[in-house]
N, C-alpha and C positions, 0 to 999 in steps of 0.2 A: 534629630537624625532621621527617623521614620522613613516613610515612602516619599518618592519624588513627586513633585506636582506636574501638571500638564506642561508647564513652561520649561521645566528641566528636559522633559522628553522631546519637546519641539526643538530645543537648542541642540540636543544630541542628534536628532534627525537631520537638521540643517548641516551640522558638521560632517556627519556620515555622507550626506549627499554631495558636499563639497569635496570630500576626500576621494570618494570612489566614483563619483559621477552618476548621473541618473541612468545612463545606458547600461552600465555594469550592474546596477541595482535591479534594473528591469530584467536583465538576463538571468541574474541570480534568482529572482522571484519566479521566472518561467521555468528554470531548471528545478527549483524546489517543488513547484506545482506538478511538474512532470514526474518527479520521483514519487510524490505522494500518490498520484494517479496510478502509476505503475505498481506501487505497493498494494493499493486497494484492489486492483485487478488480479494480482497474484493471490491475494487472500481469498477473493471470490472464487478463483479457479481452483484453489486448493480445497475449499469447502465443497464445491460442486464435484470436484474430482474424486473425493473420498466416497461420495455416493456411487459413482461409476465403478470404483474398485469393489465396493461391497456388492454391487449388483453382479459384477463379473465373478466374484467368489461364490455367490449364491448359485449362479448358473453352473459353475464348475462342480459344485457340490451336488446339484440336482442331476447333472449328467452322469457323474460317477455313481450316484445312488441308483439311477436307472440301469446302468451297466451291471451293477451288482445284482439287481433283481433279475436280470436276464440270465445270469449264470446260475 
């Protein structure tokens, strides 16, 4: 029973290519790659965006503390 050999996977790949066609598989691969790329960009923006929010909060705190010192 165990794992499948390379020959099993090659037969599965050929059957899938025959059923769906290479053009659909190529489009599916491109769509999947675009989705992963978009996800990575969103994660990077979220990480860098949190630093911007913290900086804005710190500036707001410093402005409010300066206003309190003037009073």
